[in-house]
C-alpha positions in Angstrom: 0.4 0.2 -0.5 1.1 3.3 -0.4 0.4 6.5 0.8 -2.4 7.8 -0.9 -3.9 4.3 0.8 -3.8 2.0 -3.0 -2.2 -0.6 -3.4 0.0 -1.2 -6.4 1.8 -3.0 -8.2 5.2 -3.9 -6.4 6.6 -2.1 -9.8 5.2 0.6 -9.7 6.2 1.6 -6.0 9.7 3.0 -6.1 11.1 6.0 -3.5 9.1 9.0 -2.9 10.1 12.0 -5.3 9.5 13.1 -8.8 10.4 9.1 -10.1 8.0 8.3 -8.1 5.3 10.6 -9.2 6.3 9.5 -13.0 5.9 5.5 -12.3 3.3 5.7 -10.1 1.4 7.7 -12.9 2.7 5.1 -15.7 1.6 2.2 -13.9 -2.1 4.1 -13.0 -2.8 5.7 -16.2 -1.8 3.6 -19.3 0.4 0.6 -18.5 -2.4 -2.8 -18.8 -4.8 -0.3 -20.5 -5.5 -1.6 -23.7 -4.4 0.2 -26.5 -5.6 0.0 -29.9 -4.3 3.1 -32.0 -1.8 2.3 -34.5 0.5 5.2 -34.1 0.7 4.7 -30.1 1.2 1.4 -30.8 4.3 2.0 -33.0 5.7 4.3 -30.3 5.2 1.2 -27.4 7.0 -1.0 -29.9 9.6 1.1 -30.6 10.2 2.4 -26.4 9.9 -1.2 -25.5 12.7 -1.9 -27.8 14.7 1.0 -26.5 14.4 0.2 -23.1 16.2 -3.4 -23.9 18.0 -3.8 -21.5 17.5 -0.8 -19.5 15.3 0.4 -16.9 11.6 1.2 -18.1 12.1 4.5 -16.0 15.3 5.8 -18.0 12.6 5.3 -20.7 9.9 7.2 -19.6 12.2 10.0 -18.2 13.0 9.9 -22.0 10.0 10.0 -23.6 9.0 13.4 -24.6 12.5 13.5 -26.2 11.8 10.3 -28.1 8.7 11.3 -29.5 10.3 14.9 -30.7 13.3 13.0 -32.0 10.7 10.5 -33.9 8.2 12.6 -35.0 5.6 11.6 -33.0 6.1 8.3 -34.2 4.6 8.9 -37.4 5.3 5.8 -39.2 5.7 7.7 -42.3 8.2 10.1 -41.4 10.0 7.7 -39.6 10.1 5.5 -42.8 11.7 7.8 -44.1 14.6 8.8 -41.8 17.9 8.7 -43.8 21.9 8.2 -42.6 21.8 11.7 -41.6 18.6 11.1 -39.5 20.4 8.5 -37.9 23.0 10.5 -36.9 21.1 13.2 -35.9 19.3 10.5 -33.1 23.4 9.3 -32.6 24.4 12.7 -31.3 20.9 13.4 -29.6 21.5 13.6 -25.4 17.2 13.1 -24.4 17.3 9.4 -26.6 19.4 6.0 -25.7 21.8 6.6 -28.5 21.9 2.9 -29.8 22.4 2.6 -33.4 21.0 -0.7 -33.8 18.1 0.2 -31.7 17.3 3.6 -33.8 17.9 1.5 -37.2 14.7 -0.9 -36.0 13.1 1.8 -35.2 13.2 3.3 -38.9 13.5 -0.6 -40.1 10.2 -1.2 -38.3 8.3 2.0 -39.7 9.2 0.8 -43.0 7.3 -3.0 -42.0 4.7 -1.1 -40.8 3.9 0.2 -44.0 4.6 -3.1 -46.0 1.9 -4.0 -43.8 -0.4 -0.9 -45.1 -1.2 1.9 -42.4 -0.7 2.1 -38.6 -4.3 0.4 -38.2 -3.0 -3.1 -39.6 -0.2 -3.2 -37.4 -2.8 -2.7 -34.2 -5.2 -5.9 -36.0 -1.8 -7.8 -36.2 -0.9 -6.9 -32.5 -4.2 -7.7 -31.1 -4.4 -10.8 -32.8 -1.9 -12.0 -30.5 -4.0 -10.9 -27.3 -4.6 -14.2 -25.4 -8.0 -15.1 -23.5 -8.5 -12.8 -20.7 -7.4 -14.9 -17.1 -7.5 -14.6 -13.6 -4.6 -11.8 -12.6 -2.2 -12.9 -10.6 -1.7 -13.1 -6.9 2.1 -11.7 -6.9 4.9 -10.2 -9.3 7.0 -13.6 -9.0 3.8 -15.1 -10.4 3.9 -13.2 -13.6 6.2 -15.0 -17.2 8.4 -13.2 -19.4 7.2 -14.8 -22.5 3.7 -16.5 -23.5 3.6 -18.8 -25.8 1.6 -16.1 -27.6 4.5 -13.3 -27.9 7.0 -16.1 -29.0 3.8 -16.7 -31.6 3.9 -12.6 -32.2 7.7 -12.0 -31.8 8.4 -14.8 -34.9 6.1 -13.4 -36.6 6.9 -9.9 -36.5 10.3 -11.2 -38.0 8.8 -13.0 -40.7 7.4 -9.5 -41.4 10.5 -7.5 -42.0 10.3 -6.0 -37.9 13.5 -5.9 -35.7 14.2 -5.6 -31.7 11.3 -7.5 -30.9 11.7 -11.2 -29.8 9.5 -12.9 -27.1 10.4 -10.9 -23.6 9.9 -7.7 -25.9 6.9 -8.1 -27.3 5.6 -9.9 -24.0 6.3 -6.6 -22.4 4.8 -4.7 -25.3 1.1 -6.9 -24.9 1.5 -5.9 -20.6 1.7 -2.6 -21.8 -1.2 -1.5 -23.9 -3.5 -4.3 -22.5 -2.9 -7.3 -24.0 -2.6 -9.5 -21.3 -3.6 -8.0 -17.9 -0.6 -8.5 -15.3 -1.6 -5.9 -13.0 -1.4 -8.2 -9.5 -5.0 -9.2 -8.5 -4.8 -6.6 -5.2 -4.1 -3.9 -7.3 -6.1 -1.2 -7.6 -6.4 -0.2 -11.0 -9.1 -1.7 -12.8 -8.3 -2.4 -16.6 -11.5 -3.2 -19.1 -11.2 -4.8 -22.4 -7.2 -6.8 -21.6 -6.9 -10.1 -23.9 -9.8 -11.7 -25.8 -12.4 -13.1 -24.5 -12.4 -16.5 -23.6 
């Protein structure tokens, strides 16, 4: 339980300060809530890839910088990025400056366009949402991958997406409400997570 009397998932409870507010607000207002907008899903997919090997808090602190640097994650604009844009991004200390992750974001924007539209990305990702299941009682019970995230990662790779392995795919599923991994005692109630069983 936190100072406001609400029970939250353990990962969202950090020391008091601005980071505590940032994490709490992300947990309370975004994480695990169904997200079906294709552009927003492309952003989340990209940020999950940038987070790989790092703390999510680092990404949250830099999220507005990422949005600026990647043109609001507008797929058509990002798909047109050139080597000059890669160099610009590599010198931008407001984001995570990792060439492979930057290049994968550009490649993934092109892969979205190959699908058709950002909404087609949403349809593809949500096709892997598992049936709704009861919440876990403890964070230690929550898996880092699932059969669905493995299948999603395989299909994305087949379609030319990069930096979206099974663990990143599962984190994306958690963050965007495809699975509801808030613990059973958490006050946040999501609706529409997963597919009806």
